[in-house]
C-alpha positions as CSV (number, residue, x, y, z in Angstrom):
1,M,20.3,-2.6,25.4
2,A,22.6,-3.7,22.6
3,E,20.4,-6.7,21.9
4,L,17.1,-4.8,21.6
5,A,18.7,-1.9,19.7
6,V,20.2,-4.1,17.0
7,V,17.1,-6.3,16.5
8,S,14.8,-3.3,16.4
9,V,17.0,-1.2,14.0
10,R,15.3,-0.2,10.7
11,K,17.7,-1.0,7.9
12,A,16.3,1.7,5.6
13,K,17.1,4.4,8.3
14,L,20.6,3.0,8.9
15,Q,21.4,2.7,5.2
16,K,22.1,6.5,5.0
17,E,24.8,6.1,7.7
18,L,26.3,3.3,5.8
19,E,26.3,5.3,2.5
20,D,28.0,8.2,4.5
21,G,30.8,5.8,5.4
22,N,30.0,5.2,9.0
23,K,32.0,2.1,10.0
24,N,29.7,1.3,12.9
25,A,26.8,1.1,10.6
26,K,28.7,-1.6,8.6
27,I,29.3,-3.5,11.9
28,V,25.5,-3.4,12.7
29,F,24.6,-4.8,9.3
30,E,27.2,-7.6,9.8
31,L,25.6,-8.4,13.2
32,L,22.2,-8.6,11.6
33,E,23.5,-10.9,8.9
34,D,24.4,-13.5,11.6
35,P,22.0,-13.0,14.5
36,N,22.8,-16.5,16.0
37,E,26.4,-15.5,16.9
38,F,25.4,-12.0,18.0
39,L,22.6,-13.3,20.3
40,S,24.9,-16.0,21.7
41,T,27.4,-13.3,22.6
42,V,24.7,-11.2,24.3
43,Q,23.4,-14.2,26.2
44,I,26.9,-15.0,27.5
45,G,27.3,-11.5,28.7
46,I,23.9,-11.5,30.4
47,S,24.4,-14.9,32.0
48,L,27.9,-13.9,33.2
49,I,26.6,-10.8,34.8
50,G,23.8,-12.8,36.5
51,V,26.3,-15.3,38.0
52,L,28.7,-12.6,39.1
53,T,25.9,-10.6,40.7
54,G,24.7,-13.6,42.7
55,A,28.3,-14.5,43.8
56,F,29.1,-11.0,44.7
57,G,25.9,-10.5,46.6
58,G,26.2,-13.7,48.5
59,V,29.8,-13.4,49.5
60,T,30.4,-9.7,49.8
61,L,27.1,-8.3,51.0
62,A,25.1,-11.0,52.7
63,E,27.6,-12.0,55.3
64,P,28.4,-8.4,56.5
65,L,24.7,-7.6,56.6
66,A,24.0,-10.8,58.6
67,K,26.6,-9.7,61.2
68,A,25.0,-6.2,61.3
69,I,21.6,-7.7,62.1
70,S,22.9,-10.6,64.2
71,F,20.6,-9.5,67.1
72,I,17.6,-10.6,64.9
73,P,16.6,-14.2,64.9
74,Y,17.4,-15.9,61.5
75,S,19.7,-13.1,60.6
76,Q,21.5,-15.2,58.0
77,P,18.5,-16.1,55.7
78,I,17.0,-12.6,56.2
79,S,20.2,-11.0,55.0
80,V,20.3,-13.3,52.0
81,A,16.7,-12.4,51.2
82,I,17.3,-8.7,51.5
83,V,20.4,-8.9,49.2
84,V,18.5,-11.0,46.7
85,I,15.6,-8.5,46.6
86,I,17.9,-5.5,46.2
87,T,20.1,-7.1,43.5
88,T,17.0,-8.4,41.7
89,Y,15.4,-4.9,41.8
90,L,18.5,-3.2,40.5
91,T,19.0,-5.9,37.9
92,L,15.5,-5.5,36.6
93,V,15.4,-1.7,36.6
94,V,19.0,-0.7,35.8
95,G,20.0,-3.8,33.9
96,E,16.7,-4.6,32.0
97,I,13.9,-2.1,31.8
98,V,15.8,1.2,31.5
99,P,18.3,0.0,28.9
100,K,15.5,-1.6,26.8
101,V,13.4,1.6,26.9
102,I,16.5,3.6,25.8
103,A,17.1,1.2,23.0
104,L,13.5,1.3,21.8
105,N,13.5,5.1,21.8
106,D,16.3,5.4,19.2
107,P,17.5,1.9,18.1
108,E,19.6,3.2,15.3
109,K,21.6,5.7,17.5
110,V,22.1,3.2,20.3
111,S,23.2,0.3,17.9
112,L,25.8,2.6,16.3
113,K,27.2,3.5,19.7
114,V,27.4,-0.2,21.0
115,A,28.6,-1.7,17.8
116,K,32.3,-1.7,18.5
117,S,31.8,-2.9,22.1
118,M,29.7,-5.9,20.8
119,V,32.5,-6.8,18.3
120,I,35.1,-6.7,21.2
121,L,32.8,-8.8,23.4
122,S,32.2,-11.2,20.5
123,K,35.9,-11.8,20.0
124,I,36.5,-12.4,23.7
125,S,33.7,-14.9,24.0
126,K,34.3,-16.4,20.6
127,P,34.8,-20.0,21.7
128,A,31.7,-20.1,23.9
129,S,29.5,-18.1,21.4
130,F,30.7,-20.5,18.7
131,V,29.5,-23.5,20.6
132,L,26.2,-21.8,21.5
133,A,25.5,-20.7,17.9
134,K,26.2,-24.1,16.5
135,S,24.0,-25.8,19.1
136,S,21.2,-23.3,18.3
137,R,21.5,-24.0,14.6
138,F,21.4,-27.8,15.3
139,L,18.3,-27.5,17.4
140,L,16.6,-25.3,14.8
141,W,17.5,-27.9,12.2
142,L,15.9,-30.7,14.3
143,L,12.8,-28.7,14.7
144,R,12.7,-28.0,10.9
145,I,12.7,-24.2,11.5
146,E,14.4,-22.1,8.9
147,N,16.7,-19.3,10.2
148,K,15.5,-16.3,8.2
149,N,17.7,-13.2,8.3
150,H,16.1,-11.2,5.6
151,D,13.4,-8.5,6.2
152,S,10.5,-8.6,3.8
153,V,8.3,-5.5,4.0
154,T,4.8,-5.9,2.8
155,E,2.4,-3.3,1.5
156,E,0.2,-3.9,4.6
157,E,3.1,-3.0,6.9
158,I,3.9,0.1,4.9
159,E,0.3,1.2,5.1
160,L,0.3,0.7,8.8
161,M,3.5,2.8,9.2
162,I,1.9,5.5,7.1
163,K,-1.2,5.4,9.2
164,E,0.9,5.8,12.4
165,G,2.8,8.7,10.7
166,R,-0.5,10.4,10.0
167,E,-1.8,9.9,13.5
168,E,1.5,11.4,14.8
169,G,1.2,14.3,12.4
170,T,4.3,13.6,10.3
171,I,2.3,12.5,7.3
172,E,-0.6,14.5,5.9
173,Q,-4.0,12.9,5.0
174,E,-3.5,13.7,1.3
175,E,-0.1,12.0,1.3
176,E,-1.6,8.9,2.8
177,D,-4.4,8.9,0.2
178,I,-1.9,9.2,-2.7
179,I,0.3,6.4,-1.4
180,K,-2.7,4.1,-1.0
181,R,-3.8,4.8,-4.6
182,V,-0.3,4.1,-5.9
183,F,-0.4,0.6,-4.3
184,K,-3.8,0.0,-6.0
185,L,-2.3,0.7,-9.4
186,D,-0.8,-2.7,-9.6
187,D,-4.1,-4.4,-8.7
188,Q,-6.4,-2.3,-11.0
189,K,-6.9,-3.2,-14.6
190,V,-7.2,-0.3,-17.1
191,E,-10.9,-0.9,-17.7
192,S,-11.5,0.4,-14.1
193,I,-10.3,3.9,-15.1
194,M,-11.0,4.1,-18.8
195,T,-13.8,6.1,-20.5
196,P,-16.2,3.4,-21.8
197,R,-16.9,3.1,-25.5
198,N,-20.4,4.6,-25.3
199,E,-19.0,7.8,-23.8
200,I,-16.0,8.3,-26.2
201,I,-16.3,11.4,-28.4
202,W,-14.6,10.6,-31.7
203,I,-14.4,12.1,-35.1
204,D,-15.9,10.2,-38.0
205,L,-14.3,11.2,-41.3
206,D,-17.5,10.1,-43.1
207,D,-19.5,12.8,-41.3
208,D,-19.8,16.4,-42.7
209,K,-17.1,18.8,-41.5
210,S,-19.7,21.0,-39.8
211,I,-20.8,18.0,-37.6
212,N,-17.3,17.3,-36.5
213,K,-16.7,21.0,-35.9
214,V,-19.6,21.2,-33.5
215,K,-18.5,17.9,-31.9
216,I,-15.0,19.3,-31.2
217,I,-16.3,22.7,-29.9
218,E,-19.0,21.3,-27.6
219,S,-16.9,18.4,-26.1
220,K,-14.2,20.7,-24.7
221,R,-11.7,17.9,-25.0
222,S,-8.2,18.4,-26.3
223,I,-7.7,15.0,-28.0
224,F,-10.0,12.9,-30.2
225,P,-9.9,9.4,-31.7
226,I,-10.4,9.5,-35.4
227,A,-12.0,6.8,-37.5
228,R,-14.0,6.2,-40.7
229,G,-17.5,4.8,-40.3
230,E,-16.9,2.7,-37.2
231,L,-14.8,3.4,-34.1
232,D,-13.2,0.0,-34.4
233,D,-11.7,1.1,-37.7
234,F,-9.8,3.8,-36.0
235,I,-7.0,5.6,-37.9
236,G,-5.4,7.4,-35.0
237,V,-5.9,10.4,-32.8
238,V,-5.8,14.2,-33.3
239,Q,-5.2,17.0,-30.9
240,A,-7.3,20.1,-30.8
241,K,-4.2,22.4,-30.9
242,D,-3.0,20.7,-34.1
243,I,-6.5,21.2,-35.7
244,L,-6.4,24.9,-34.9
245,S,-2.8,25.2,-36.1
246,A,-3.7,23.6,-39.4
247,M,-6.9,25.6,-39.9
248,F,-5.1,28.9,-39.4
249,G,-2.1,27.9,-41.5
250,N,-1.5,28.9,-45.1
251,E,-1.8,25.4,-46.5
252,E,-5.0,23.7,-47.3
253,F,-6.4,21.9,-44.3
254,D,-5.8,18.1,-44.4
255,I,-6.7,16.2,-41.2
256,N,-4.6,13.2,-42.3
257,K,-1.4,15.2,-41.9
258,I,-2.0,15.8,-38.2
259,V,-3.2,12.3,-37.3
260,K,-1.0,10.6,-34.6
261,E,-0.7,7.0,-33.6
262,P,-2.2,6.1,-30.2
263,L,-1.0,3.5,-27.8
264,V,-3.2,0.4,-28.1
265,V,-3.5,-1.8,-25.1
266,S,-5.5,-4.8,-23.9
267,E,-8.4,-4.4,-21.5
268,H,-6.7,-6.8,-19.1
269,L,-3.5,-4.7,-18.8
270,Q,-2.8,-3.5,-15.3
271,T,-2.9,0.3,-14.7
272,L,0.7,0.4,-13.5
273,E,1.9,-1.4,-16.6
274,L,0.1,1.2,-18.7
275,L,1.9,4.0,-16.9
276,K,5.2,2.2,-17.8
277,E,4.0,2.0,-21.4
278,F,3.4,5.7,-21.5
279,K,6.9,6.4,-20.1
280,E,8.7,4.0,-22.5
281,N,6.8,5.0,-25.7
282,Q,7.3,8.7,-25.9
283,E,6.6,8.7,-29.7
284,Y,2.9,8.0,-29.0
285,V,0.4,10.7,-28.0
286,H,-0.7,10.5,-24.4
287,M,-3.9,8.7,-25.1
288,S,-4.4,4.9,-25.1
289,L,-7.2,3.0,-26.8
290,V,-8.3,-0.1,-24.9
291,V,-9.3,-3.1,-27.0
292,D,-10.7,-6.5,-26.3
293,E,-9.4,-9.9,-27.5
294,F,-11.2,-9.3,-30.9
295,G,-9.7,-5.9,-31.5
296,S,-12.9,-4.0,-30.8
297,V,-12.4,-0.6,-29.0
298,E,-13.7,-0.9,-25.4
299,G,-12.6,2.5,-24.1
300,L,-9.9,5.1,-23.9
301,I,-7.5,6.4,-21.3
302,T,-5.6,9.6,-21.1
303,L,-2.6,10.5,-19.0
304,N,-5.0,12.7,-17.0
305,D,-7.0,9.5,-16.1
306,L,-3.8,7.9,-14.8
307,L,-3.0,11.0,-12.8
308,E,-6.4,10.9,-11.2
309,G,-5.8,7.3,-10.3
310,I,-2.9,8.6,-8.1
311,V,-4.0,12.0,-6.8
312,G,-7.8,11.7,-7.0
313,D,-10.3,13.5,-9.1
314,I,-9.0,16.6,-10.9
315,P,-11.6,18.8,-12.6
316,G,-10.4,19.5,-16.1
317,I,-11.5,20.4,-19.6
318,D,-10.9,16.8,-20.8
319,E,-13.3,15.3,-18.3
320,E,-17.0,14.7,-18.4
321,A,-19.0,14.9,-15.1
322,E,-17.5,12.5,-12.7
323,P,-19.9,9.8,-11.3
324,Q,-21.3,11.0,-8.0
325,A,-22.3,9.5,-4.7
326,I,-24.7,11.7,-2.7
327,Q,-25.9,11.0,0.8
328,R,-29.6,12.0,1.3
329,S,-31.1,13.3,4.5
330,D,-32.5,9.9,5.5
331,G,-29.0,8.3,5.4
332,T,-29.4,6.5,2.1
333,W,-27.0,7.1,-0.9
334,L,-27.9,8.1,-4.4
335,I,-25.1,6.8,-6.5
336,D,-24.4,6.9,-10.3
337,G,-24.2,3.5,-12.0
338,R,-20.7,4.4,-13.4
339,Y,-19.4,4.9,-9.9
340,P,-16.2,2.8,-9.6
341,I,-16.6,-0.3,-7.4
342,D,-13.3,0.3,-5.5
343,K,-14.5,3.9,-4.6
344,F,-17.8,2.4,-3.5
345,K,-16.0,0.0,-1.1
346,E,-13.9,3.0,0.2
347,L,-17.0,5.0,0.7
348,F,-18.5,2.4,3.1
349,D,-15.1,1.3,4.5
350,F,-15.8,-2.2,3.1
351,K,-12.7,-4.3,3.3
352,D,-14.0,-7.7,2.1
353,K,-14.7,-9.0,-1.4
354,L,-18.1,-8.4,-2.9
355,P,-20.0,-11.4,-4.3
356,D,-18.3,-12.8,-7.5
357,E,-15.9,-9.8,-7.5
358,D,-13.0,-11.8,-8.8
359,E,-15.0,-14.1,-11.1
360,D,-17.1,-11.4,-12.9
361,N,-14.4,-8.8,-12.8
362,Y,-16.8,-5.8,-12.7
363,T,-15.4,-2.3,-12.1
364,T,-18.5,-0.2,-11.6
365,L,-21.6,-0.3,-9.4
366,A,-23.7,-1.0,-12.4
367,G,-21.5,-3.9,-13.3
368,F,-21.9,-5.3,-9.7
369,I,-25.7,-4.9,-10.0
370,L,-25.7,-6.8,-13.4
371,S,-23.6,-9.5,-11.8
372,L,-26.0,-9.7,-8.8
373,S,-29.1,-9.8,-10.9
374,G,-27.9,-11.7,-14.0
375,K,-30.1,-9.5,-16.3
376,I,-30.8,-5.9,-17.2
377,P,-32.9,-4.7,-14.3
378,N,-36.0,-2.5,-14.4
379,E,-36.6,0.7,-12.6
380,E,-37.7,0.2,-8.9
381,D,-36.2,-3.3,-8.9
382,K,-34.6,-4.1,-5.4
383,Y,-31.7,-6.4,-4.5
384,D,-31.0,-7.4,-0.9
385,C,-27.3,-8.1,-0.6
386,G,-26.7,-8.6,3.1
387,R,-25.3,-5.3,4.4
388,F,-26.6,-3.3,1.4
389,I,-30.0,-2.9,-0.3
390,F,-29.9,-1.7,-3.9
391,E,-32.9,-0.1,-5.6
392,I,-32.7,0.9,-9.3
393,I,-33.9,4.5,-9.6
394,D,-33.2,5.3,-13.2
395,I,-32.4,3.3,-16.4
396,D,-31.0,5.1,-19.5
397,G,-31.7,2.7,-22.4
398,H,-30.0,-0.5,-21.2
399,Q,-27.6,1.3,-18.9
400,I,-28.1,1.6,-15.1
401,D,-28.0,5.3,-14.4
402,K,-28.9,5.8,-10.8
403,V,-29.0,3.4,-7.8
404,L,-30.3,4.0,-4.3
405,V,-28.1,2.3,-1.7
406,T,-29.2,1.6,1.8
407,D,-26.4,0.6,4.2
408,L,-27.6,-1.6,7.1
409,G,-24.2,-1.3,8.8
410,P,-21.0,-3.4,9.0
411,D,-22.5,-5.9,11.4
412,E,-24.8,-7.2,8.7
413,P,-23.1,-10.1,7.0
414,M,-22.7,-10.3,3.2
415,P,-24.1,-13.4,1.4
416,E,-21.5,-16.1,0.9
417,E,-20.4,-16.9,-2.6
418,E,-21.6,-20.1,-4.1
């Protein structure tokens, strides 16, 4: 029971007991630090009990039982067999199965209760456990097996624990979804959540004020990049509340007085790093302009975009219509070209990599189609990609607007990358 409880204990759960000053928790951590000596002590105890049980059964029980059944032929071997069966049964049930089940039901509680007993037993059997521990280390060294005492928890293990918690009802579905999205932040690049350049609503100082006025009112956004002539020559960003404040003030309206400096980041920056940038650079307005290696604006990201990356889509005044995926009556899907590729994979529970996903680094369904075709497709063009069949339904200029997706099922293999 002590052995299984200690090796099954969850350090994170036991850490609270340690912080509260529980001395037994400290003992358990020390036992985990040197499992060789601890396991040697346990094995000595188990072996000793086994030897004593056999000796006791053979001397104390077998002989009296043989005399009691002396009227039966072969009474001596039969009595030994009966004693062996009974002691084996009791050893397995009382000495093995029941204690192990108790230990597995609450390893932290059991390990705290047996901690002091194990220390006492360890001191008593110190010479023997020392020899066993050293012998074990020597054999492990000969086999070139490293003795690893540390626990390294992976994201996959955490996700499995969260899944188990949801199945048991201790974790809600929404909580599971949020945690999964948080893990994805470190794998996503900012270009996967940014508003692309062709959809950015910005104020051009070379335009007439009436044009910019209509642009601000109709967009329903609260923050705008501001530039002169070209978006790449951006000056900064302005907030709608500052524009209103300046317009209703007594001083003459001067837009240059309310321009704020945005955070400028590379398109290759990871989403989690951008979140850190927002936290560390409080002097910037909560909008980031994403630029490529040549300094050209590729898109923009607001704090709301980052929040959606964690909690999911949030309808808000700063957002355009989100790309949709709609299932039709015949089972096919009509999906917007701007639909994020990671959401596409989630939609169809697709765990593997899509063709050239790492090499071409596409972030939308349209980007995947372009990678697949190698050119701007035409309407009604079809692409057979193993499990999926893609048909181009609508092209807006040079942009893929609508795609019809037929899912042939998970048993259909995807084409191998060349």
